[in-house]
C-alpha positions as CSV (number, residue, x, y, z in Angstrom):
1,X,50.6,74.9,177.0
2,X,53.1,75.7,179.7
3,X,55.8,78.2,179.1
4,X,59.0,76.2,178.4
5,X,61.1,78.7,180.4
6,X,58.9,78.5,183.5
7,X,60.3,76.1,186.2
8,X,60.0,75.6,189.9
9,X,63.7,76.2,190.4
10,X,65.0,79.4,192.0
11,X,65.7,82.1,189.4
12,X,69.3,82.8,188.7
13,X,70.8,85.8,190.6
14,X,73.8,87.8,189.5
15,X,75.8,87.6,192.7
16,X,75.2,83.9,193.2
17,X,75.9,82.9,189.6
18,X,79.2,84.8,189.6
19,X,80.0,83.9,193.2
20,X,80.7,87.5,193.9
21,X,80.9,87.2,197.7
22,X,83.5,84.5,197.3
23,X,85.4,86.4,194.7
24,X,85.6,89.5,196.7
25,X,86.8,87.6,199.8
26,X,89.9,86.4,198.0
27,X,91.9,89.6,198.4
28,X,94.1,89.2,201.5
29,X,96.8,91.9,201.6
30,X,99.6,91.0,204.0
31,X,99.8,94.6,205.2
32,X,96.2,94.4,206.4
33,X,96.7,94.3,210.2
34,X,93.8,94.7,212.7
35,X,91.5,95.9,210.0
36,X,93.9,98.6,208.7
37,X,95.6,98.4,205.3
38,X,99.1,99.8,205.9
39,X,100.2,99.6,202.3
40,X,97.3,101.2,200.3
41,X,98.5,100.0,196.8
42,X,98.8,96.3,197.9
43,X,95.1,95.9,197.1
44,X,95.6,97.2,193.6
45,X,98.6,94.9,193.2
46,X,96.6,91.8,194.2
47,X,93.5,92.6,192.2
48,X,95.6,93.3,189.0
49,X,97.4,90.0,189.3
50,X,94.3,88.0,190.2
51,X,92.7,89.5,187.1
52,X,95.7,88.2,185.1
53,X,95.1,84.7,186.4
54,X,91.4,84.8,185.4
55,X,92.3,85.9,181.9
56,X,95.0,83.2,181.7
57,X,92.3,80.7,182.6
58,X,90.3,81.9,179.6
59,X,93.3,81.8,177.3
60,X,93.9,78.1,178.3
61,X,90.3,77.4,177.7
62,X,90.5,78.8,174.2
63,X,93.8,77.1,173.4
64,X,92.4,73.7,174.4
65,X,89.5,74.2,172.1
66,X,91.9,75.0,169.2
67,X,94.0,72.0,169.9
68,X,91.0,69.7,170.0
69,X,90.0,70.8,166.5
70,X,93.5,70.6,165.0
71,X,94.0,67.1,166.5
72,X,91.3,65.8,164.2
73,X,92.7,63.7,161.4
74,X,91.4,66.2,158.8
75,X,90.2,69.6,159.9
76,X,87.7,71.2,157.5
77,X,89.9,74.0,156.1
78,X,87.0,76.1,154.5
79,X,84.3,75.2,157.0
80,X,83.3,75.5,160.7
81,X,86.4,73.7,162.1
82,X,88.9,76.3,160.9
83,X,86.5,79.2,161.4
84,X,86.2,78.2,165.1
85,X,90.0,78.0,165.5
86,X,90.6,81.4,163.9
87,X,87.8,83.0,165.9
88,X,89.3,81.7,169.2
89,X,92.8,82.7,168.3
90,X,91.6,86.2,167.5
91,X,89.9,86.3,170.9
92,X,93.3,85.3,172.5
93,X,94.9,88.3,170.7
94,X,92.3,90.7,172.1
95,X,92.7,89.3,175.6
96,X,96.5,89.9,175.4
97,X,95.9,93.4,174.3
98,X,93.7,93.9,177.3
99,X,96.4,92.4,179.6
100,X,99.0,94.7,178.2
101,X,96.7,97.7,178.8
102,X,96.3,96.6,182.4
103,X,99.9,97.4,183.0
104,X,98.9,101.1,182.7
105,X,96.7,100.7,185.8
106,X,99.4,98.9,187.7
107,X,101.9,101.7,186.9
108,X,99.7,104.2,188.7
109,X,101.5,102.7,191.7
110,X,104.8,104.5,192.4
111,X,108.1,102.9,193.4
112,X,107.6,104.1,197.0
113,X,104.1,102.8,197.1
114,X,105.5,99.4,196.0
115,X,108.2,99.5,198.6
116,X,105.6,99.8,201.3
117,X,104.9,96.0,200.9
118,X,107.6,94.6,198.6
119,X,109.6,93.1,201.4
120,X,106.7,90.9,202.4
121,X,106.7,89.3,198.9
122,X,110.2,87.8,199.2
123,X,110.2,84.3,197.6
124,X,107.0,85.1,195.6
125,X,107.1,86.3,192.0
126,X,104.9,86.6,188.9
127,X,107.5,84.2,187.5
128,X,105.6,81.5,189.5
129,X,102.4,81.8,187.5
130,X,101.6,78.2,186.7
131,X,98.9,79.1,184.2
132,X,101.3,81.4,182.3
133,X,103.8,78.6,182.0
134,X,101.0,76.3,180.8
135,X,100.1,78.8,178.2
136,X,103.6,79.0,176.9
137,X,104.0,75.2,176.8
138,X,100.6,74.8,175.1
139,X,101.5,77.4,172.5
140,X,104.8,75.6,171.9
141,X,107.6,77.2,173.8
142,X,110.0,74.4,174.7
143,X,112.2,74.8,177.8
144,X,115.5,74.3,175.8
145,X,114.5,77.3,173.7
146,X,114.1,79.6,176.6
147,X,116.4,82.3,177.9
148,X,118.0,81.0,181.1
149,X,116.1,77.7,181.4
150,X,117.7,77.2,184.8
151,X,115.5,80.0,186.1
152,X,112.4,78.5,184.6
153,X,111.6,75.2,186.3
154,X,112.8,74.3,189.8
155,X,111.4,73.8,193.3
156,X,113.9,75.8,195.2
157,X,113.2,79.2,196.8
158,X,111.6,81.4,194.1
159,X,110.6,78.4,192.0
160,X,107.4,76.3,192.0
161,X,105.9,74.1,194.7
162,X,105.9,70.4,193.8
163,X,102.3,70.3,192.7
164,X,102.7,73.3,190.3
165,X,106.0,71.9,189.1
166,X,104.2,68.7,188.1
167,X,101.4,70.6,186.4
168,X,103.9,72.3,184.2
169,X,105.7,69.0,183.5
170,X,102.4,67.5,182.3
171,X,101.6,70.6,180.1
172,X,105.0,70.2,178.4
173,X,104.3,66.5,177.6
174,X,101.1,67.4,175.7
175,X,101.0,68.1,171.9
176,X,101.5,71.8,171.5
177,X,99.5,74.1,169.2
178,X,102.8,74.7,167.3
179,X,103.2,71.0,166.6
180,X,99.6,70.7,165.5
181,X,99.9,73.7,163.2
182,X,103.1,72.2,161.8
183,X,101.3,68.9,161.1
184,X,98.3,70.8,159.6
185,X,100.6,72.7,157.2
186,X,102.4,69.5,156.1
187,X,99.2,67.8,155.1
188,X,98.2,70.7,152.8
189,X,97.0,68.9,149.6
190,X,97.8,71.6,147.0
191,X,101.1,70.1,145.7
192,X,99.7,66.8,144.5
193,X,100.7,65.9,141.0
194,X,97.2,66.1,139.6
195,X,97.1,69.9,140.1
196,X,100.4,70.6,138.3
197,X,100.3,68.5,135.1
198,X,101.6,70.5,132.2
199,X,102.1,73.6,134.4
200,X,104.0,76.2,132.3
201,X,104.1,73.6,129.5
202,X,106.1,71.0,131.5
203,X,105.2,67.6,132.8
204,X,105.4,67.3,136.6
205,X,107.7,64.8,138.2
206,X,105.2,62.2,139.5
207,X,107.7,61.1,142.2
208,X,108.1,64.6,143.7
209,X,105.1,65.8,145.6
210,X,106.9,69.0,146.6
211,X,106.6,70.3,143.0
212,X,110.2,71.7,143.0
213,X,109.8,73.4,139.7
214,X,107.3,75.9,141.3
215,X,109.7,76.6,144.1
216,X,112.7,76.8,141.8
217,X,110.9,79.2,139.7
218,X,109.8,81.2,142.7
219,X,113.3,81.3,144.0
220,X,114.4,83.0,140.8
221,X,111.6,85.6,141.2
222,X,112.6,86.1,144.8
223,X,116.2,86.7,143.8
224,X,115.1,89.2,141.2
225,X,113.1,91.1,143.8
226,X,116.1,91.7,146.0
227,X,117.6,95.2,145.9
228,X,121.3,96.0,145.7
229,X,121.3,96.8,149.5
230,X,120.0,93.3,150.4
231,X,122.5,90.7,151.6
232,X,121.7,88.6,148.5
233,X,124.0,85.6,149.2
234,X,122.8,85.3,152.8
235,X,119.1,85.6,152.0
236,X,119.3,83.0,149.2
237,X,121.2,80.7,151.5
238,X,118.5,81.1,154.1
239,X,115.8,80.5,151.5
240,X,117.4,77.2,150.5
241,X,117.9,76.1,154.1
242,X,114.3,77.1,155.1
243,X,112.3,75.7,152.1
244,X,114.5,73.0,150.6
245,X,116.6,71.5,153.4
246,X,116.0,71.5,157.2
247,X,113.3,74.1,157.6
248,X,113.6,76.4,160.6
249,X,113.0,75.9,164.4
250,X,110.3,73.3,164.9
251,X,108.9,73.8,161.4
252,X,109.9,71.4,158.6
253,X,110.7,72.7,155.2
254,X,107.5,71.2,153.8
255,X,105.4,73.0,156.4
256,X,107.1,76.3,155.8
257,X,106.6,76.0,152.0
258,X,102.9,75.5,152.7
259,X,102.9,78.5,155.0
260,X,104.6,80.7,152.4
261,X,102.2,79.4,149.7
262,X,99.3,80.4,151.9
263,X,100.7,83.9,152.5
264,X,101.5,84.4,148.8
265,X,98.0,83.3,147.6
266,X,96.1,84.5,150.6
267,X,93.5,86.2,148.4
268,X,92.3,82.8,147.1
269,X,89.0,82.0,148.9
270,X,90.1,78.8,150.4
271,X,93.3,80.4,151.9
272,X,91.5,83.2,153.7
273,X,91.0,81.2,156.9
274,X,94.4,79.5,156.8
275,X,96.0,82.9,156.4
276,X,94.0,84.3,159.2
277,X,95.1,81.4,161.4
278,X,98.8,82.0,160.6
279,X,98.5,85.7,161.1
280,X,96.7,85.2,164.5
281,X,99.6,83.1,165.7
282,X,102.1,85.8,164.7
283,X,99.9,88.4,166.5
284,X,99.8,86.3,169.7
285,X,103.6,86.1,169.7
286,X,103.7,89.9,169.2
287,X,101.3,90.5,172.1
288,X,103.3,88.1,174.3
289,X,106.5,90.0,173.5
290,X,104.7,93.3,174.3
291,X,103.5,91.7,177.6
292,X,107.1,90.8,178.5
293,X,108.4,94.2,177.5
294,X,105.8,96.1,179.5
295,X,106.7,94.1,182.5
296,X,110.4,94.7,181.9
297,X,109.7,98.5,181.7
298,X,107.6,98.3,184.9
299,X,110.3,96.4,186.8
300,X,112.9,99.0,185.7
301,X,110.5,101.7,186.9
302,X,109.7,100.0,190.3
303,X,113.0,98.5,191.5
304,X,115.7,99.5,189.0
305,X,118.3,96.8,188.7
306,X,117.7,95.1,192.1
307,X,117.1,91.4,192.3
308,X,113.5,90.2,191.8
309,X,111.5,89.0,194.8
310,X,111.6,85.5,193.4
311,X,115.4,85.6,193.2
312,X,115.9,86.1,189.5
313,X,118.2,88.8,188.2
314,X,115.1,91.0,187.6
315,X,115.7,93.4,184.7
316,X,118.4,91.2,183.1
317,X,116.3,88.1,183.0
318,X,113.2,89.9,181.7
319,X,115.3,91.6,179.0
320,X,116.6,88.2,177.9
321,X,113.1,86.7,177.8
322,X,111.9,89.6,175.7
323,X,114.6,88.9,173.1
324,X,114.5,85.1,173.0
325,X,111.2,83.6,174.1
326,X,109.4,83.9,170.8
327,X,107.3,80.9,169.8
328,X,106.3,81.5,166.1
329,X,109.2,83.6,164.9
330,X,109.7,81.1,162.0
331,X,106.2,81.9,160.7
332,X,106.9,85.6,161.1
333,X,110.2,85.1,159.3
334,X,108.5,83.9,156.2
335,X,107.7,87.5,155.4
336,X,111.3,87.9,154.5
337,X,110.7,85.7,151.4
338,X,107.6,87.4,150.0
339,X,107.5,89.0,146.6
340,X,105.1,91.6,145.0
341,X,101.7,90.3,144.1
342,X,102.1,91.4,140.5
343,X,105.0,89.1,140.1
344,X,103.4,86.0,141.5
345,X,103.3,82.9,139.2
346,X,99.9,82.1,137.8
347,X,98.5,79.0,139.4
348,X,97.4,76.0,137.3
349,X,93.8,76.3,136.4
350,X,92.7,73.2,138.1
351,X,94.4,74.3,141.4
352,X,92.9,77.8,141.0
353,X,89.4,76.2,140.7
354,X,90.1,73.9,143.7
355,X,90.9,77.0,145.8
356,X,87.4,78.4,145.2
357,X,84.5,77.5,147.3
358,X,82.4,76.4,144.3
359,X,84.9,73.9,143.1
360,X,84.0,70.2,142.9
361,X,87.6,69.1,142.3
362,X,88.9,69.2,145.8
363,X,91.6,66.6,146.3
């Protein structure tokens, strides 16, 4: 019997498989004249930014896979589907950590080292990274929610070329991960009437699938958990607006109730993966904020308050983006409304059983 791994084809070779020769030929410093590199650190600058783009490609690859799963009519919340999404989101978190650490390498370049070649970059800017804009759009950052959207998308000097501009337009037309997560939260089945019959000795209102008596009871517990130093009236007003009325940001009140319920009862077996998903999204937002902040600090260190090479206000624009361009701040904001575990309402027995992997009563 022939060996199944024996073929007549040429064996794979490291350099060919990775196209190393082609990869290493892609660094073309503008200060390289007649074979001499006049600005030594321009090579570092190019390699660091090309590495960013490679990792951005991987992040987009992971995000597409997550969106493909969540676009299914009904993702398997305690099975392979959700496990795959959580695994890939956690990978994205680790990639962002690596990208943030990469700034340390770039900061070995001094301001004078950068000035050796900065003038040749006029018109170009990291702001023009099409893949980074695709990542933001895919995650769910809408243009109208950005700091200074007039900086963001144009084809004038310092902006995008027409092809890249169109690529970003198409990315913004797609269904974002945020929208898919919001829809996934809204279809959580755990507030169906069947679970809540005779809960706390009361009959549930068959016409109200939001089970308001749970949330009204929880609101009282939340109010009781507030200290004298808390802005009680303001927090309770935000609670009502967030969970009973309009929701917050791009998340409906129904979706945010589901997210809070998952966070409160995250120790239930069936909520472990959903909680990990929500927590990973919050972590991605944190790492993105760190990424922006590290670049703000680097710009301050390299050029002070001068205008950026792409024509933006440099430090001022980056500071505004750090403060405003959060994507999942509404999910992170739910933490404001948690109470102590020991005070959590006991769940109906049927729901408690449905949240365990051995249950046969899943609705």
